[in-house]
N, C-alpha and C positions, 0 to 999 in steps of 0.2 A: 869871029865865028859866032855871030849873033843867034843862030838857030839853036846851038848847043845849050844856050841858057834856058831853053824851053823843054829840054829832054827830060824824060822821066828817069828814075834811077836804073831801071832795066836797060833803057836805051843808052844811058851813059856807060854802064858796065859792058854792054854788048859791043859798043863802039870801041872802047878801050881794048877789049878782048880781041876784036878783029885786027886792030893795028898791031897788037903784040903777037898774035898768031902769024902775021905776015912779016914780022920783024921790021915794021915801019915806025921809026921814032920821029914823029912830027911834033917838035917841041911846042909850037903854038897851039896845036890841037890838044896835046896832052895837058897843057896848062889850062886851057878852056874847060876840059873835062874835069880836071881836078878842082878848079875854082867853083864850077857849077855843082859838083857833087858835094863839096865841102859845105855849101850853104844849108842844104837840108840835114846834113850829117851834124853840123853844129847844133841844130835844133833837135837832134836825136829822134828823127822820124823818117819815114819813107823807105829807107833801105832795108831789104830783107837779107838774111844770111847768105844766100847764093850770090846776091849782087855785091855784097861786101867782099866775099871770097874772090869773085871774078875780077873786081876792080883791083884789089891788091895783087892778085896774081899777074894781071896785065902790066902793072907798074913794075913789078919785080922782074918780069920777063924781058922788058925792054933794055935795060933798067932805067927807071925814071923815078927820082925821089921828090915827092911833094910832101914835105914834113907836116904841114897842118892837116892835110887829108889823111895821111897815114896815122897820125896821132888820133884823129877823130875815129877812124876805122877801128883802131885797137881799143879805144874806149867803148865804142858801141858794142864790139864783140865781147869784151869783158863783162859789160853790164848785161847783155843778152844771156851769156853763159851763166852768170851768177844768179839770174832770176830774182835779184833783190827787189822786193816790192817797195822799198823806201826811196828808190831812185825816181827821178822825174821822167825817165825814158820808159815808155810802154811799147814794147815791141809788137809787131803784128801778132794776131792770135795764132798764126802758123809759123811764128819765128822760132826756128830751131836750126841748129847746125848739123848737117849730115857729117859723117866721117870724112867725106871728100872736101866739104867746105873747111873743116878744121885743118885737114892736111894741107890744103892750098894756102890757108892763112899762115900756118906755122912755117911752111916752106918759103913763102914770099917774105915774111919778116926776117927769117934766117938768111935768105939770099941778099936782102937789102942791108943787113947789119954790117 
C-alpha cells in the first residue's frame, strides 16, 4: 500500500477510524497505517492530540495491537500532557487534549490491556 506512506497524520487517523467504525480488520492495511504513523511519532512531531486519540481508538476498537505505535502514542501523550519544557518534543501550539481525547485514549489503552 504505497500511497499510505505519503498520508498526513490526519489522513492516517481518519482511515484507521473509518475501518474501525465499519469493523473491517484489514491486517495489511492496519500494518501499513501503523508503520507509517510510527515514523513521525518516533520523531515526536506531526500528530495532534485528536489524531493520537482517533488512532488509538481505532486500533482498540478492531482490536489490533501494534506495540511500537502504541508505545509511541503513549509517550507523546504523556509528554504533551506534562508540558515539560526540557523534552525534545515540541507539540503544536494548539496541542491540548480535550476531555473526549483523554477519555478515548484511556478507554483504548484499557481495552487493549
